[in-house]
N, C-alpha and C positions, 0 to 999 in steps of 0.2 A: 841544291846544296844550301845548307843553312848558314846561319852567321857563325864565323869561326870561333872556337872555344874561347880564345883569348878576349875577343870582343864581347862574348856573352857574360864575362866576368867584369866587363868594363864599367860597371857601377862604380868601380875603383880606379883611382889613377895609379901610376906606376909605383907609388909608395904605399899602395894598400889603403889610401884615404878615399872617403866617398867623393865623387865628382860633385863640385859646387856649381849650381845652376841659377841663373836669374831667368825668370819667365816674364815676358812682355806680351800681353794681349788684352784688348779692352773689353772683352766678354768675360765678366767675372765667373760665370759657371764653367765656361770651357776651361779658363785658367785653373779653376779650383780642381776640376776634374783631372786635368793634365798634371798638376802638382801631385795629386794623390797617386797617379799612375807612376810617376817618377820616383816618388818616395818608396812606393811598393817595390820598385825595381832596384832600390839600393842607392839612388842618387840623392843629394841633398840640396833642396831648394832654399837658397839663402836670401832671395829677394824677388819681388814681384812688382811689375809695373803695368800701367794702364795706357801708356803711350810711349812714343819713341824717345821724347825728352827724359822721361823718368827712367827708362831703360838705359839710356846713356850715363846719367848720374849714377845709378846703381852699378854699371859696368866699371866706371871710374873709381867708385868708392870700394867696392867689394872685391874687385879683381877676381871674378868667378873663372871656372874652367870652361863653361858653356854659357852662351846666351841665346835662349830660345825665343824668337821674335816674330810677331805677326807682322806682315808687310803693310797692311791696310787698316791700321788703327785710326780711330778718330784723334783729334788733337795732332800732335806731331807724328807723322807716319812713321812706321818702322823703316821704310825704305830710306828715310832721311837719316835715321840713326845709324843704319847700317854702314853708311859711309864713313863714319867717325868712330865706331867701336874699337877698331884696331888701333887708333891713335891713343884712346884713353885706357885701353886694357889690351896690350899687345898679345898676351898669351892666351886670351879667350878665343874660342872657336865659336862660330855663329851659325845656329841652325834657323833657317828661314821656314816659317809656317805659312802657307798661303792656300786659298781656295782655288786659284787659278793655276793651271799648267801651261799658260801661254808662254811660247817659247821665248819671245822677246823679254818678257818679264823675268823668266828664269836666268837668261843670259845676263840681264842687267844686275840681278841679285849676285850671280857669281862674279861678275867684274867688280862689284862693290865690296867684295870680300866675304861673301857667305861661304861657309864650309860645307853647308848642306841645304838642300831644298826639299822639304817634305810636304806632301799634300795633307791637308787638314782632314779630308774625307777618308784618309787610309785607315786600315784596321789598327786597332791599339798595338798589336804586337809589332806591326811594321813601323809605327810611329816611334816606338820605344827603341826598337833596333837601330832605326836610323840615327836617333839621338845619341844612343850608345856608341855607334860606330864613329861618330863625329869626333869623339875625343881622340882618336888616333888615325883616322883615315884622311886621305887628301881632299876628296870630295865625295859626299854622299848624296845620291838622288833617288827618289821614288822611281820605281819602274814606270809609273805613268808619265813622269817628268821626261825620262829618257826616251820613251816612245813619242812624246811631243816634240822633243828636239829632232828625233828621226824625221818626223813629218815636216818640221821646219827646214831641215837641211835638204829635204826633197829626195826623190828616188836616186839611187845610186847610178853614177855613170859607169858604164861598162868599161870605159877607158881610164878609170880612175883607180888609184891605189886603195881607196876607201870603199870600193864596190864589194859585194858579198863575195865570200871565197869562190863559189862556182862561176862567178863572172870575171873576177880579176886574177883568180888562182894564186892569191898571196901565199908564199911558202912558210906558213907558220908551222913550227913543230908542235908535236903533241903537247909537249911540255909548256910552250909559248901560249897554246890554246887555254891550257889550264889557268896559266897566270892571268890571261886576258879575261877569262871567265870570272875569276875572283876579284880582279881589279874592277870589273863593271859592276860586281855586286857591292862594291864600297870598301872591300878590304884594303888595309895598308900594307906595305911591304912586309912588315914584321908578321902580320896575321897570314899573309899568303905563304911566307916561309914556313910558319908552324903547320899550316894546312898541307903543305906539300913536302914537308920534311927537307927543306933546303935552307941555306942561310939567307938573311936579308940582302947581303952583298949579291948573292947569285940571283936573287929575285930582281934586284935593281938592274942587273945586267940583262935579264930576260925583258924587262920593261923597255929598256933602251932599244934592244933589238926589235920589240914589237912596234914601237914608235917609228923606227926607221923603215921597217918593212910596210907599215900601213900609211906611211907618209903623214902622220899626225904629230901634234905637239903636246896635247893635253890628255889627262885621263878622261875627261868628259868626251873628247873626240873619239878616244879608244872605246868608250862605253857605248857610244852611238854605233860604232862598227860592230861591236859585239852583239848589240840587239838585232842589227840588220842580218848578221850571219847566223843568228838563231842559237848563239852560245849562252845566252842567259833568258 
């Protein structure tokens, strides 16, 4: 399943304007290459920073739609800035770029407010797709990140509701499985609704039912289940 059509047009915000992006990375050539990729994809890079302190200042001054930030920059680390971006620019969504898929680092970034965690080594189309999806999705994770979280969580307990379907026999309907698969790919409720030709309200109800049946509380936990179950 590819990225839903609405998200593929998501170089634009809901008003049809180009999404405004601040880039923060201490490697000039990587930042320059990513800027070119984003602008080719229709996004507007309005500011560039080489450390977390600069990223925070630009987020406060420019109020971008997205902040794309490396966690491990020299100077002030991106991980420090991540804790405060929401304070200075509440509407901005944050895309973390990282070389590591170490599960504790991923979880720390998500707890600090990251909307997405994308591996730097990802293919360009995966990187761009992840950044695009972040504008509307709850949480976007590279597949490698989800797999790292699965390993971190450990093998499923056959007595747990989060075990794979053949073990726990969680009674998800066919439609709920479709919703779960799209949810795990990073789609938000509106995009899932478009893909399945159902209303966002109906999607929300399906998501609620899925969470209750799986015994999970977040989309990340649901994504981990989906990977274990082979749905994505």
